[in-house]
N, CA, C and O atoms as CSV, one atom per row, in Angstrom:
chain,resi,resn,atom,element,x,y,z
A,1,MET,N,N,28.740,-19.126,6.493
A,1,MET,CA,C,29.350,-18.015,5.784
A,1,MET,C,C,28.274,-17.071,5.239
A,1,MET,O,O,28.494,-15.862,5.165
A,2,SER,N,N,27.126,-17.609,4.861
A,2,SER,CA,C,26.047,-16.799,4.303
A,2,SER,C,C,25.525,-15.765,5.297
A,2,SER,O,O,25.086,-14.687,4.898
A,3,ALA,N,N,25.571,-16.083,6.563
A,3,ALA,CA,C,25.020,-15.195,7.577
A,3,ALA,C,C,25.844,-13.930,7.750
A,3,ALA,O,O,25.306,-12.899,8.155
A,4,VAL,N,N,27.130,-13.985,7.455
A,4,VAL,CA,C,28.001,-12.835,7.701
A,4,VAL,C,C,28.482,-12.199,6.398
A,4,VAL,O,O,28.224,-11.018,6.164
A,5,LYS,N,N,29.161,-12.942,5.564
A,5,LYS,CA,C,29.665,-12.400,4.294
A,5,LYS,C,C,29.035,-13.191,3.159
A,5,LYS,O,O,29.599,-14.168,2.666
A,6,PHE,N,N,27.867,-12.751,2.762
A,6,PHE,CA,C,26.992,-13.481,1.865
A,6,PHE,C,C,27.595,-13.725,0.484
A,6,PHE,O,O,27.396,-14.794,-0.094
A,7,ILE,N,N,28.320,-12.761,-0.046
A,7,ILE,CA,C,28.794,-12.844,-1.426
A,7,ILE,C,C,29.768,-14.002,-1.643
A,7,ILE,O,O,29.924,-14.472,-2.770
A,8,THR,N,N,30.413,-14.458,-0.598
A,8,THR,CA,C,31.378,-15.553,-0.742
A,8,THR,C,C,30.754,-16.931,-0.544
A,8,THR,O,O,31.408,-17.940,-0.809
A,9,ALA,N,N,29.518,-16.994,-0.090
A,9,ALA,CA,C,28.913,-18.276,0.268
A,9,ALA,C,C,28.640,-19.167,-0.941
A,9,ALA,O,O,28.947,-20.359,-0.891
A,10,ALA,N,N,28.080,-18.639,-2.016
A,10,ALA,CA,C,27.752,-19.468,-3.183
A,10,ALA,C,C,29.005,-20.044,-3.841
A,10,ALA,O,O,29.040,-21.244,-4.113
A,11,PRO,N,N,30.039,-19.232,-4.107
A,11,PRO,CA,C,31.247,-19.835,-4.670
A,11,PRO,C,C,31.901,-20.861,-3.740
A,11,PRO,O,O,32.454,-21.861,-4.196
A,12,LEU,N,N,31.831,-20.604,-2.450
A,12,LEU,CA,C,32.405,-21.539,-1.487
A,12,LEU,C,C,31.629,-22.860,-1.475
A,12,LEU,O,O,32.225,-23.936,-1.437
A,13,ALA,N,N,30.308,-22.770,-1.508
A,13,ALA,CA,C,29.481,-23.981,-1.543
A,13,ALA,C,C,29.742,-24.767,-2.822
A,13,ALA,O,O,29.808,-25.996,-2.805
A,14,SER,N,N,29.886,-24.055,-3.917
A,14,SER,CA,C,30.184,-24.716,-5.192
A,14,SER,C,C,31.564,-25.380,-5.161
A,14,SER,O,O,31.739,-26.476,-5.695
A,15,ALA,N,N,32.520,-24.730,-4.549
A,15,ALA,CA,C,33.873,-25.284,-4.439
A,15,ALA,C,C,33.883,-26.573,-3.617
A,15,ALA,O,O,34.716,-27.452,-3.839
A,16,TYR,N,N,32.956,-26.677,-2.671
A,16,TYR,CA,C,32.847,-27.899,-1.880
A,16,TYR,C,C,32.059,-28.995,-2.599
A,16,TYR,O,O,31.871,-30.085,-2.060
A,17,GLY,N,N,31.602,-28.702,-3.814
A,17,GLY,CA,C,30.947,-29.718,-4.627
A,17,GLY,C,C,29.447,-29.811,-4.488
A,17,GLY,O,O,28.858,-30.798,-4.931
A,18,PHE,N,N,28.805,-28.827,-3.894
A,18,PHE,CA,C,27.352,-28.858,-3.776
A,18,PHE,C,C,26.702,-28.562,-5.127
A,18,PHE,O,O,27.240,-27.794,-5.925
A,19,GLU,N,N,25.555,-29.169,-5.376
A,19,GLU,CA,C,24.789,-28.923,-6.591
A,19,GLU,C,C,24.070,-27.578,-6.478
A,19,GLU,O,O,24.070,-26.946,-5.422
A,20,TYR,N,N,23.453,-27.153,-7.593
A,20,TYR,CA,C,22.769,-25.847,-7.637
A,20,TYR,C,C,21.733,-25.712,-6.531
A,20,TYR,O,O,21.749,-24.725,-5.795
A,21,TRP,N,N,20.830,-26.686,-6.397
A,21,TRP,CA,C,19.748,-26.576,-5.415
A,21,TRP,C,C,20.280,-26.607,-3.990
A,21,TRP,O,O,19.742,-25.946,-3.101
A,22,GLU,N,N,21.326,-27.369,-3.783
A,22,GLU,CA,C,21.943,-27.400,-2.460
A,22,GLU,C,C,22.598,-26.051,-2.138
A,22,GLU,O,O,22.491,-25.546,-1.020
A,23,THR,N,N,23.267,-25.488,-3.125
A,23,THR,CA,C,23.891,-24.178,-2.942
A,23,THR,C,C,22.839,-23.114,-2.665
A,23,THR,O,O,23.011,-22.267,-1.788
A,24,LEU,N,N,21.748,-23.167,-3.424
A,24,LEU,CA,C,20.639,-22.220,-3.225
A,24,LEU,C,C,20.052,-22.363,-1.824
A,24,LEU,O,O,19.796,-21.367,-1.147
A,25,LEU,N,N,19.844,-23.590,-1.399
A,25,LEU,CA,C,19.283,-23.832,-0.070
A,25,LEU,C,C,20.239,-23.378,1.033
A,25,LEU,O,O,19.817,-22.755,2.007
A,26,ILE,N,N,21.501,-23.686,0.880
A,26,ILE,CA,C,22.502,-23.314,1.890
A,26,ILE,C,C,22.632,-21.794,2.002
A,26,ILE,O,O,22.631,-21.248,3.105
A,27,THR,N,N,22.743,-21.117,0.865
A,27,THR,CA,C,22.931,-19.660,0.914
A,27,THR,C,C,21.672,-18.950,1.411
A,27,THR,O,O,21.759,-17.996,2.184
A,28,SER,N,N,20.506,-19.414,0.968
A,28,SER,CA,C,19.246,-18.800,1.422
A,28,SER,C,C,19.036,-19.002,2.915
A,28,SER,O,O,18.719,-18.060,3.641
A,29,THR,N,N,19.212,-20.220,3.362
A,29,THR,CA,C,19.010,-20.530,4.780
A,29,THR,C,C,20.015,-19.790,5.658
A,29,THR,O,O,19.650,-19.223,6.688
A,30,GLY,N,N,21.264,-19.799,5.251
A,30,GLY,CA,C,22.289,-19.090,6.022
A,30,GLY,C,C,22.052,-17.589,6.051
A,30,GLY,O,O,22.191,-16.950,7.094
A,31,GLY,N,N,21.693,-17.032,4.902
A,31,GLY,CA,C,21.422,-15.591,4.838
A,31,GLY,C,C,20.220,-15.192,5.679
A,31,GLY,O,O,20.260,-14.190,6.394
A,32,LEU,N,N,19.145,-15.980,5.593
A,32,LEU,CA,C,17.949,-15.690,6.393
A,32,LEU,C,C,18.221,-15.872,7.887
A,32,LEU,O,O,17.703,-15.121,8.713
A,33,ALA,N,N,19.028,-16.862,8.222
A,33,ALA,CA,C,19.410,-17.042,9.633
A,33,ALA,C,C,20.215,-15.832,10.113
A,33,ALA,O,O,20.035,-15.367,11.238
A,34,GLY,N,N,21.095,-15.333,9.263
A,34,GLY,CA,C,21.873,-14.143,9.615
A,34,GLY,C,C,21.000,-12.917,9.790
A,34,GLY,O,O,21.172,-12.156,10.743
A,35,VAL,N,N,20.053,-12.722,8.863
A,35,VAL,CA,C,19.133,-11.578,8.977
A,35,VAL,C,C,18.327,-11.685,10.266
A,35,VAL,O,O,18.180,-10.701,10.991
A,36,THR,N,N,17.810,-12.867,10.551
A,36,THR,CA,C,17.008,-13.057,11.774
A,36,THR,C,C,17.847,-12.802,13.023
A,36,THR,O,O,17.415,-12.093,13.932
A,37,PHE,N,N,19.042,-13.377,13.065
A,37,PHE,CA,C,19.905,-13.204,14.236
A,37,PHE,C,C,20.291,-11.736,14.430
A,37,PHE,O,O,20.163,-11.206,15.534
A,38,PHE,N,N,20.758,-11.081,13.378
A,38,PHE,CA,C,21.212,-9.702,13.520
A,38,PHE,C,C,20.054,-8.722,13.673
A,38,PHE,O,O,20.236,-7.635,14.221
A,39,PHE,N,N,18.874,-9.087,13.201
A,39,PHE,CA,C,17.677,-8.283,13.436
A,39,PHE,C,C,17.355,-8.272,14.925
A,39,PHE,O,O,17.111,-7.218,15.511
A,40,GLN,N,N,17.357,-9.459,15.529
A,40,GLN,CA,C,17.093,-9.563,16.970
A,40,GLN,C,C,18.206,-8.916,17.789
A,40,GLN,O,O,17.937,-8.261,18.796
A,41,LEU,N,N,19.446,-9.096,17.362
A,41,LEU,CA,C,20.571,-8.480,18.059
A,41,LEU,C,C,20.491,-6.954,17.986
A,41,LEU,O,O,20.803,-6.268,18.959
A,42,SER,N,N,20.075,-6.426,16.839
A,42,SER,CA,C,19.904,-4.971,16.691
A,42,SER,C,C,18.828,-4.464,17.632
A,42,SER,O,O,18.986,-3.422,18.267
A,43,LYS,N,N,17.732,-5.206,17.718
A,43,LYS,CA,C,16.642,-4.821,18.622
A,43,LYS,C,C,17.149,-4.760,20.064
A,43,LYS,O,O,16.899,-3.788,20.777
A,44,TRP,N,N,17.853,-5.790,20.479
A,44,TRP,CA,C,18.372,-5.856,21.847
A,44,TRP,C,C,19.403,-4.752,22.090
A,44,TRP,O,O,19.367,-4.086,23.124
A,45,THR,N,N,20.317,-4.558,21.144
A,45,THR,CA,C,21.379,-3.564,21.289
A,45,THR,C,C,20.813,-2.159,21.403
A,45,THR,O,O,21.240,-1.391,22.264
A,46,LEU,N,N,19.856,-1.810,20.547
A,46,LEU,CA,C,19.289,-0.461,20.596
A,46,LEU,C,C,18.466,-0.236,21.859
A,46,LEU,O,O,18.456,0.871,22.399
A,47,ARG,N,N,17.775,-1.269,22.335
A,47,ARG,CA,C,17.055,-1.128,23.615
A,47,ARG,C,C,18.027,-0.906,24.763
A,47,ARG,O,O,17.806,-0.035,25.604
A,48,ALA,N,N,19.097,-1.685,24.803
A,48,ALA,CA,C,20.095,-1.547,25.871
A,48,ALA,C,C,20.766,-0.183,25.802
A,48,ALA,O,O,21.006,0.443,26.834
A,49,TYR,N,N,21.068,0.280,24.600
A,49,TYR,CA,C,21.683,1.593,24.428
A,49,TYR,C,C,20.747,2.697,24.916
A,49,TYR,O,O,21.182,3.633,25.587
A,50,LYS,N,N,19.480,2.588,24.581
A,50,LYS,CA,C,18.509,3.603,25.004
A,50,LYS,C,C,18.373,3.626,26.531
A,50,LYS,O,O,18.324,4.697,27.135
A,51,LYS,N,N,18.314,2.449,27.147
A,51,LYS,CA,C,18.223,2.386,28.611
A,51,LYS,C,C,19.452,2.986,29.272
A,51,LYS,O,O,19.340,3.754,30.228
A,52,THR,N,N,20.622,2.634,28.761
A,52,THR,CA,C,21.877,3.133,29.319
A,52,THR,C,C,21.964,4.640,29.155
A,52,THR,O,O,22.362,5.351,30.078
A,53,ARG,N,N,21.598,5.112,28.002
A,53,ARG,CA,C,21.662,6.551,27.719
A,53,ARG,C,C,20.718,7.342,28.612
A,53,ARG,O,O,21.055,8.436,29.064
A,54,GLU,N,N,19.534,6.790,28.867
A,54,GLU,CA,C,18.570,7.480,29.724
A,54,GLU,C,C,19.004,7.494,31.184
A,54,GLU,O,O,18.674,8.418,31.926
A,55,SER,N,N,19.743,6.470,31.594
A,55,SER,CA,C,20.119,6.375,33.002
A,55,SER,C,C,21.362,7.185,33.357
A,55,SER,O,O,21.630,7.419,34.536
A,56,ILE,N,N,22.109,7.609,32.370
A,56,ILE,CA,C,23.322,8.384,32.638
A,56,ILE,C,C,22.941,9.848,32.859
A,56,ILE,O,O,22.260,10.462,32.038
A,57,HIS,N,N,23.389,10.378,33.966
A,57,HIS,CA,C,23.151,11.790,34.254
A,57,HIS,C,C,24.447,12.549,34.002
A,57,HIS,O,O,25.485,12.259,34.597
A,58,THR,N,N,24.364,13.507,33.124
A,58,THR,CA,C,25.555,14.287,32.804
A,58,THR,C,C,25.498,15.631,33.503
A,58,THR,O,O,24.427,16.153,33.813
A,59,SER,N,N,26.660,16.167,33.737
A,59,SER,CA,C,26.717,17.476,34.386
A,59,SER,C,C,26.577,18.577,33.343
A,59,SER,O,O,26.866,18.362,32.166
A,60,SER,N,N,26.140,19.738,33.766
A,60,SER,CA,C,25.927,20.849,32.824
A,60,SER,C,C,27.237,21.519,32.426
A,60,SER,O,O,27.235,22.427,31.595
A,61,SER,N,N,28.362,21.083,33.009
A,61,SER,CA,C,29.645,21.672,32.641
A,61,SER,C,C,30.188,21.084,31.340
A,61,SER,O,O,31.221,21.525,30.837
A,62,ASN,N,N,29.503,20.106,30.810
A,62,ASN,CA,C,29.909,19.495,29.547
A,62,ASN,C,C,29.732,20.508,28.408
A,62,ASN,O,O,28.648,21.073,28.267
A,63,PRO,N,N,30.765,20.752,27.593
A,63,PRO,CA,C,30.670,21.767,26.553
A,63,PRO,C,C,29.684,21.430,25.436
A,63,PRO,O,O,29.311,22.320,24.672
A,64,ILE,N,N,29.256,20.193,25.319
A,64,ILE,CA,C,28.314,19.880,24.256
A,64,ILE,C,C,26.872,19.887,24.755
A,64,ILE,O,O,25.979,19.386,24.071
A,65,GLU,N,N,26.644,20.435,25.910
A,65,GLU,CA,C,25.306,20.533,26.463
A,65,GLU,C,C,24.949,21.996,26.683
A,65,GLU,O,O,25.825,22.842,26.861
A,66,SER,N,N,23.689,22.274,26.668
A,66,SER,CA,C,23.231,23.617,26.990
A,66,SER,C,C,22.097,23.508,27.997
A,66,SER,O,O,21.379,22.508,28.033
A,67,THR,N,N,21.944,24.535,28.806
A,67,THR,CA,C,20.895,24.524,29.803
A,67,THR,C,C,19.732,25.357,29.297
A,67,THR,O,O,19.905,26.487,28.842
A,68,LYS,N,N,18.547,24.778,29.384
A,68,LYS,CA,C,17.351,25.448,28.894
A,68,LYS,C,C,16.236,25.167,29.897
A,68,LYS,O,O,15.891,24.008,30.132
A,69,ASN,N,N,15.681,26.201,30.480
A,69,ASN,CA,C,14.598,26.077,31.458
A,69,ASN,C,C,14.938,25.112,32.593
A,69,ASN,O,O,14.132,24.254,32.954
A,70,ASN,N,N,16.126,25.260,33.144
A,70,ASN,CA,C,16.614,24.441,34.254
A,70,ASN,C,C,16.723,22.952,33.917
A,70,ASN,O,O,16.768,22.127,34.829
A,71,THR,N,N,16.764,22.598,32.668
A,71,THR,CA,C,16.987,21.215,32.269
A,71,THR,C,C,18.197,21.178,31.341
A,71,THR,O,O,18.478,22.135,30.620
A,72,THR,N,N,18.881,20.090,31.376
A,72,THR,CA,C,20.067,19.942,30.540
A,72,THR,C,C,19.678,19.264,29.227
A,72,THR,O,O,19.077,18.190,29.225
A,73,VAL,N,N,20.026,19.901,28.123
A,73,VAL,CA,C,19.746,19.360,26.796
A,73,VAL,C,C,21.079,19.054,26.127
A,73,VAL,O,O,21.921,19.936,25.959
A,74,LYS,N,N,21.260,17.801,25.749
A,74,LYS,CA,C,22.507,17.400,25.120
A,74,LYS,C,C,22.424,17.677,23.617
A,74,LYS,O,O,21.476,17.254,22.956
A,75,LYS,N,N,23.408,18.380,23.090
A,75,LYS,CA,C,23.450,18.667,21.666
A,75,LYS,C,C,24.008,17.475,20.922
A,75,LYS,O,O,24.905,16.793,21.417
A,76,LYS,N,N,23.481,17.217,19.729
A,76,LYS,CA,C,23.953,16.092,18.932
A,76,LYS,C,C,25.276,16.445,18.265
A,76,LYS,O,O,25.510,17.582,17.855
A,77,ILE,N,N,26.122,15.443,18.173
A,77,ILE,CA,C,27.401,15.605,17.496
A,77,ILE,C,C,27.306,14.858,16.170
A,77,ILE,O,O,27.036,13.657,16.142
A,78,PHE,N,N,27.528,15.571,15.082
A,78,PHE,CA,C,27.460,14.956,13.762
A,78,PHE,C,C,28.861,14.689,13.243
A,78,PHE,O,O,29.645,15.611,13.019
A,79,THR,N,N,29.162,13.411,13.057
A,79,THR,CA,C,30.449,13.021,12.502
A,79,THR,C,C,30.256,12.714,11.026
A,79,THR,O,O,29.125,12.640,10.545
A,80,TRP,N,N,31.353,12.536,10.310
A,80,TRP,CA,C,31.247,12.221,8.889
A,80,TRP,C,C,30.580,10.865,8.677
A,80,TRP,O,O,29.906,10.660,7.667
A,81,LYS,N,N,30.762,9.934,9.619
A,81,LYS,CA,C,30.109,8.626,9.501
A,81,LYS,C,C,28.597,8.762,9.637
A,81,LYS,O,O,27.839,8.182,8.860
A,82,ASN,N,N,28.168,9.534,10.634
A,82,ASN,CA,C,26.729,9.756,10.826
A,82,ASN,C,C,26.119,10.394,9.586
A,82,ASN,O,O,25.062,9.971,9.117
A,83,LYS,N,N,26.785,11.404,9.061
A,83,LYS,CA,C,26.274,12.094,7.877
A,83,LYS,C,C,26.206,11.156,6.682
A,83,LYS,O,O,25.241,11.190,5.919
A,84,PHE,N,N,27.229,10.315,6.513
A,84,PHE,CA,C,27.266,9.377,5.396
A,84,PHE,C,C,26.113,8.378,5.492
A,84,PHE,O,O,25.441,8.105,4.497
A,85,ILE,N,N,25.885,7.835,6.681
A,85,ILE,CA,C,24.810,6.858,6.865
A,85,ILE,C,C,23.456,7.495,6.596
A,85,ILE,O,O,22.629,6.914,5.893
A,86,VAL,N,N,23.221,8.673,7.143
A,86,VAL,CA,C,21.936,9.346,6.939
A,86,VAL,C,C,21.732,9.683,5.463
A,86,VAL,O,O,20.632,9.512,4.937
A,87,LYS,N,N,22.770,10.154,4.799
A,87,LYS,CA,C,22.685,10.452,3.364
A,87,LYS,C,C,22.348,9.203,2.556
A,87,LYS,O,O,21.510,9.241,1.654
A,88,THR,N,N,23.000,8.116,2.885
A,88,THR,CA,C,22.770,6.850,2.181
A,88,THR,C,C,21.343,6.361,2.401
A,88,THR,O,O,20.679,5.936,1.455
A,89,VAL,N,N,20.873,6.418,3.634
A,89,VAL,CA,C,19.517,5.981,3.955
A,89,VAL,C,C,18.500,6.836,3.220
A,89,VAL,O,O,17.543,6.302,2.661
A,90,ARG,N,N,18.683,8.145,3.208
A,90,ARG,CA,C,17.752,9.034,2.516
A,90,ARG,C,C,17.806,8.849,1.002
A,90,ARG,O,O,16.785,8.943,0.322
A,91,ARG,N,N,18.982,8.589,0.491
A,91,ARG,CA,C,19.148,8.462,-0.954
A,91,ARG,C,C,18.546,7.169,-1.499
A,91,ARG,O,O,17.857,7.184,-2.519
A,92,PHE,N,N,18.806,6.049,-0.818
A,92,PHE,CA,C,18.380,4.750,-1.331
A,92,PHE,C,C,17.091,4.228,-0.721
A,92,PHE,O,O,16.404,3.420,-1.346
A,93,GLY,N,N,16.745,4.662,0.471
A,93,GLY,CA,C,15.547,4.165,1.128
A,93,GLY,C,C,15.706,2.732,1.589
A,93,GLY,O,O,16.780,2.144,1.463
A,94,LEU,N,N,14.645,2.181,2.119
A,94,LEU,CA,C,14.683,0.824,2.649
A,94,LEU,C,C,14.964,-0.200,1.553
A,94,LEU,O,O,15.768,-1.111,1.751
A,95,ALA,N,N,14.322,-0.062,0.419
A,95,ALA,CA,C,14.523,-1.030,-0.669
A,95,ALA,C,C,15.981,-1.030,-1.128
A,95,ALA,O,O,16.549,-2.096,-1.369
A,96,GLY,N,N,16.580,0.123,-1.249
A,96,GLY,CA,C,17.974,0.219,-1.676
A,96,GLY,C,C,18.937,-0.350,-0.648
A,96,GLY,O,O,19.874,-1.068,-0.995
A,97,ILE,N,N,18.704,-0.028,0.612
A,97,ILE,CA,C,19.560,-0.558,1.680
A,97,ILE,C,C,19.441,-2.082,1.726
A,97,ILE,O,O,20.447,-2.784,1.835
A,98,ALA,N,N,18.219,-2.586,1.644
A,98,ALA,CA,C,18.016,-4.034,1.665
A,98,ALA,C,C,18.685,-4.689,0.459
A,98,ALA,O,O,19.277,-5.761,0.583
A,99,PHE,N,N,18.593,-4.053,-0.700
A,99,PHE,CA,C,19.166,-4.621,-1.928
A,99,PHE,C,C,20.679,-4.739,-1.853
A,99,PHE,O,O,21.240,-5.742,-2.293
A,100,ILE,N,N,21.355,-3.727,-1.300
A,100,ILE,CA,C,22.820,-3.766,-1.258
A,100,ILE,C,C,23.371,-4.453,-0.007
A,100,ILE,O,O,24.572,-4.707,0.084
A,101,THR,N,N,22.502,-4.753,0.951
A,101,THR,CA,C,22.972,-5.349,2.199
A,101,THR,C,C,23.729,-6.658,2.018
A,101,THR,O,O,24.853,-6.754,2.511
A,102,PRO,N,N,23.192,-7.672,1.344
A,102,PRO,CA,C,23.907,-8.951,1.305
A,102,PRO,C,C,25.265,-8.905,0.612
A,102,PRO,O,O,26.188,-9.609,1.022
A,103,VAL,N,N,25.401,-8.093,-0.425
A,103,VAL,CA,C,26.634,-8.160,-1.208
A,103,VAL,C,C,27.590,-6.989,-0.982
A,103,VAL,O,O,28.790,-7.133,-1.213
A,104,VAL,N,N,27.098,-5.853,-0.543
A,104,VAL,CA,C,27.960,-4.685,-0.363
A,104,VAL,C,C,28.209,-4.391,1.108
A,104,VAL,O,O,29.358,-4.307,1.539
A,105,LEU,N,N,27.152,-4.238,1.871
A,105,LEU,CA,C,27.292,-3.827,3.274
A,105,LEU,C,C,27.630,-4.973,4.212
A,105,LEU,O,O,28.287,-4.745,5.227
A,106,SER,N,N,27.222,-6.158,3.923
A,106,SER,CA,C,27.254,-7.352,4.758
A,106,SER,C,C,25.968,-7.388,5.584
A,106,SER,O,O,25.413,-6.352,5.949
A,107,ILE,N,N,25.523,-8.582,5.860
A,107,ILE,CA,C,24.241,-8.760,6.549
A,107,ILE,C,C,24.220,-8.122,7.941
A,107,ILE,O,O,23.227,-7.480,8.281
A,108,PRO,N,N,25.267,-8.266,8.762
A,108,PRO,CA,C,25.208,-7.622,10.090
A,108,PRO,C,C,25.063,-6.099,10.018
A,108,PRO,O,O,24.214,-5.529,10.703
A,109,LEU,N,N,25.870,-5.447,9.209
A,109,LEU,CA,C,25.834,-3.983,9.125
A,109,LEU,C,C,24.552,-3.488,8.468
A,109,LEU,O,O,23.917,-2.561,8.971
A,110,GLY,N,N,24.170,-4.090,7.361
A,110,GLY,CA,C,22.960,-3.665,6.660
A,110,GLY,C,C,21.708,-3.861,7.483
A,110,GLY,O,O,20.807,-3.023,7.462
A,111,THR,N,N,21.647,-4.972,8.213
A,111,THR,CA,C,20.489,-5.231,9.067
A,111,THR,C,C,20.408,-4.202,10.188
A,111,THR,O,O,19.325,-3.706,10.499
A,112,PHE,N,N,21.534,-3.884,10.788
A,112,PHE,CA,C,21.542,-2.892,11.860
A,112,PHE,C,C,21.104,-1.518,11.338
A,112,PHE,O,O,20.285,-0.850,11.970
A,113,ILE,N,N,21.637,-1.102,10.205
A,113,ILE,CA,C,21.275,0.201,9.632
A,113,ILE,C,C,19.788,0.241,9.303
A,113,ILE,O,O,19.105,1.207,9.642
A,114,ALA,N,N,19.283,-0.800,8.647
A,114,ALA,CA,C,17.861,-0.839,8.296
A,114,ALA,C,C,16.992,-0.833,9.550
A,114,ALA,O,O,15.985,-0.127,9.601
A,115,PHE,N,N,17.369,-1.610,10.556
A,115,PHE,CA,C,16.595,-1.659,11.793
A,115,PHE,C,C,16.598,-0.303,12.489
A,115,PHE,O,O,15.578,0.128,13.026
A,116,ARG,N,N,17.732,0.355,12.477
A,116,ARG,CA,C,17.888,1.626,13.189
A,116,ARG,C,C,17.127,2.773,12.534
A,116,ARG,O,O,16.543,3.602,13.232
A,117,TYR,N,N,17.124,2.833,11.218
A,117,TYR,CA,C,16.611,4.017,10.532
A,117,TYR,C,C,15.212,3.877,9.943
A,117,TYR,O,O,14.663,4.868,9.462
A,118,PHE,N,N,14.620,2.697,9.962
A,118,PHE,CA,C,13.272,2.523,9.423
A,118,PHE,C,C,12.370,1.967,10.505
A,118,PHE,O,O,12.749,1.038,11.219
A,119,HIS,N,N,11.178,2.529,10.631
A,119,HIS,CA,C,10.323,2.243,11.773
A,119,HIS,C,C,9.418,1.025,11.600
A,119,HIS,O,O,9.081,0.372,12.587
A,120,ASN,N,N,9.020,0.705,10.373
A,120,ASN,CA,C,8.147,-0.448,10.155
A,120,ASN,C,C,9.003,-1.711,10.140
A,120,ASN,O,O,9.535,-2.096,9.099
A,121,LYS,N,N,9.131,-2.349,11.296
A,121,LYS,CA,C,10.062,-3.476,11.463
A,121,LYS,C,C,9.652,-4.689,10.628
A,121,LYS,O,O,10.520,-5.415,10.145
A,122,ASN,N,N,8.355,-4.924,10.448
A,122,ASN,CA,C,7.923,-6.043,9.608
A,122,ASN,C,C,8.358,-5.831,8.159
A,122,ASN,O,O,8.779,-6.768,7.480
A,123,LYS,N,N,8.252,-4.604,7.706
A,123,LYS,CA,C,8.663,-4.265,6.345
A,123,LYS,C,C,10.183,-4.399,6.198
A,123,LYS,O,O,10.669,-4.890,5.179
A,124,VAL,N,N,10.920,-3.966,7.202
A,124,VAL,CA,C,12.385,-4.078,7.192
A,124,VAL,C,C,12.789,-5.540,7.073
A,124,VAL,O,O,13.615,-5.892,6.231
A,125,TYR,N,N,12.214,-6.386,7.909
A,125,TYR,CA,C,12.546,-7.812,7.896
A,125,TYR,C,C,12.172,-8.457,6.554
A,125,TYR,O,O,12.930,-9.264,6.015
A,126,THR,N,N,11.008,-8.098,6.026
A,126,THR,CA,C,10.556,-8.652,4.744
A,126,THR,C,C,11.485,-8.243,3.611
A,126,THR,O,O,11.880,-9.085,2.805
A,127,TYR,N,N,11.837,-6.978,3.537
A,127,TYR,CA,C,12.718,-6.495,2.466
A,127,TYR,C,C,14.099,-7.149,2.550
A,127,TYR,O,O,14.658,-7.558,1.533
A,128,LEU,N,N,14.638,-7.244,3.754
A,128,LEU,CA,C,15.941,-7.872,3.916
A,128,LEU,C,C,15.895,-9.351,3.514
A,128,LEU,O,O,16.821,-9.850,2.874
A,129,SER,N,N,14.837,-10.039,3.882
A,129,SER,CA,C,14.688,-11.451,3.533
A,129,SER,C,C,14.551,-11.637,2.026
A,129,SER,O,O,15.160,-12.541,1.454
A,130,LEU,N,N,13.758,-10.789,1.385
A,130,LEU,CA,C,13.601,-10.867,-0.072
A,130,LEU,C,C,14.922,-10.582,-0.785
A,130,LEU,O,O,15.240,-11.222,-1.788
A,131,ALA,N,N,15.676,-9.639,-0.276
A,131,ALA,CA,C,16.972,-9.318,-0.876
A,131,ALA,C,C,17.935,-10.493,-0.752
A,131,ALA,O,O,18.673,-10.799,-1.688
A,132,VAL,N,N,17.924,-11.146,0.398
A,132,VAL,CA,C,18.786,-12.313,0.598
A,132,VAL,C,C,18.389,-13.420,-0.383
A,132,VAL,O,O,19.255,-14.044,-0.996
A,133,PHE,N,N,17.099,-13.660,-0.531
A,133,PHE,CA,C,16.660,-14.704,-1.448
A,133,PHE,C,C,17.008,-14.348,-2.903
A,133,PHE,O,O,17.463,-15.208,-3.657
A,134,PHE,N,N,16.797,-13.088,-3.296
A,134,PHE,CA,C,17.140,-12.645,-4.649
A,134,PHE,C,C,18.621,-12.880,-4.933
A,134,PHE,O,O,18.981,-13.475,-5.949
A,135,TRP,N,N,19.479,-12.405,-4.021
A,135,TRP,CA,C,20.917,-12.555,-4.228
A,135,TRP,C,C,21.353,-14.017,-4.159
A,135,TRP,O,O,22.313,-14.411,-4.820
A,136,SER,N,N,20.664,-14.807,-3.376
A,136,SER,CA,C,20.983,-16.226,-3.295
A,136,SER,C,C,20.731,-16.901,-4.646
A,136,SER,O,O,21.561,-17.678,-5.119
A,137,VAL,N,N,19.596,-16.606,-5.259
A,137,VAL,CA,C,19.275,-17.162,-6.575
A,137,VAL,C,C,20.286,-16.668,-7.608
A,137,VAL,O,O,20.809,-17.461,-8.391
A,138,LEU,N,N,20.560,-15.378,-7.614
A,138,LEU,CA,C,21.476,-14.811,-8.606
A,138,LEU,C,C,22.895,-15.364,-8.455
A,138,LEU,O,O,23.499,-15.798,-9.436
A,139,LEU,N,N,23.425,-15.350,-7.238
A,139,LEU,CA,C,24.795,-15.824,-7.032
A,139,LEU,C,C,24.927,-17.333,-7.250
A,139,LEU,O,O,25.939,-17.805,-7.768
A,140,SER,N,N,23.906,-18.079,-6.857
A,140,SER,CA,C,23.953,-19.524,-7.100
A,140,SER,C,C,23.896,-19.815,-8.598
A,140,SER,O,O,24.577,-20.718,-9.083
A,141,SER,N,N,23.084,-19.051,-9.330
A,141,SER,CA,C,22.995,-19.227,-10.786
A,141,SER,C,C,24.299,-18.840,-11.470
A,141,SER,O,O,24.770,-19.552,-12.357
A,142,LEU,N,N,24.883,-17.721,-11.063
A,142,LEU,CA,C,26.158,-17.306,-11.645
A,142,LEU,C,C,27.268,-18.310,-11.351
A,142,LEU,O,O,28.117,-18.580,-12.201
A,143,THR,N,N,27.251,-18.847,-10.158
A,143,THR,CA,C,28.255,-19.840,-9.793
A,143,THR,C,C,28.097,-21.089,-10.661
A,143,THR,O,O,29.087,-21.691,-11.076
A,144,LEU,N,N,26.848,-21.474,-10.932
A,144,LEU,CA,C,26.584,-22.628,-11.786
A,144,LEU,C,C,27.076,-22.365,-13.212
A,144,LEU,O,O,27.652,-23.250,-13.845
A,145,LEU,N,N,26.850,-21.155,-13.711
A,145,LEU,CA,C,27.263,-20.802,-15.076
A,145,LEU,C,C,28.775,-20.840,-15.256
A,145,LEU,O,O,29.271,-21.275,-16.295
A,146,PHE,N,N,29.502,-20.386,-14.249
A,146,PHE,CA,C,30.962,-20.268,-14.366
A,146,PHE,C,C,31.706,-21.422,-13.694
A,146,PHE,O,O,32.901,-21.317,-13.418
A,147,LYS,N,N,31.010,-22.501,-13.439
A,147,LYS,CA,C,31.606,-23.661,-12.782
A,147,LYS,C,C,32.519,-24.415,-13.726
A,147,LYS,O,O,33.108,-25.424,-13.340
């Protein structure tokens, strides 16, 4: 559960009768496994998307393309989702995205966004891992307090 919907993992582990350290270990390990898996999946997905996009030849009759110097240039389409994601990334930066990933965005979505929009992949992975560990300690502690 930690790998996908992190915020529910600590209360669920506590409900199954795990002690504090066991809950901390389970949520941390599951969250880090999720970050690692979705980090690699994001890498593979974006590579496949780039290859597919480069191999598709579009005709110049497409209304979202323009011809410039005998080459076809595809114009970008900005949707409200694209604008929202870019605004969020610019507003919060990598640290902010990593911080809200485990509890707000979910590990799969947050990892993909961080991987897509930030170029230093080692830093992305480190920040996401630290955020998972921070939230694991906090949620496990809160679960212990309200048990």
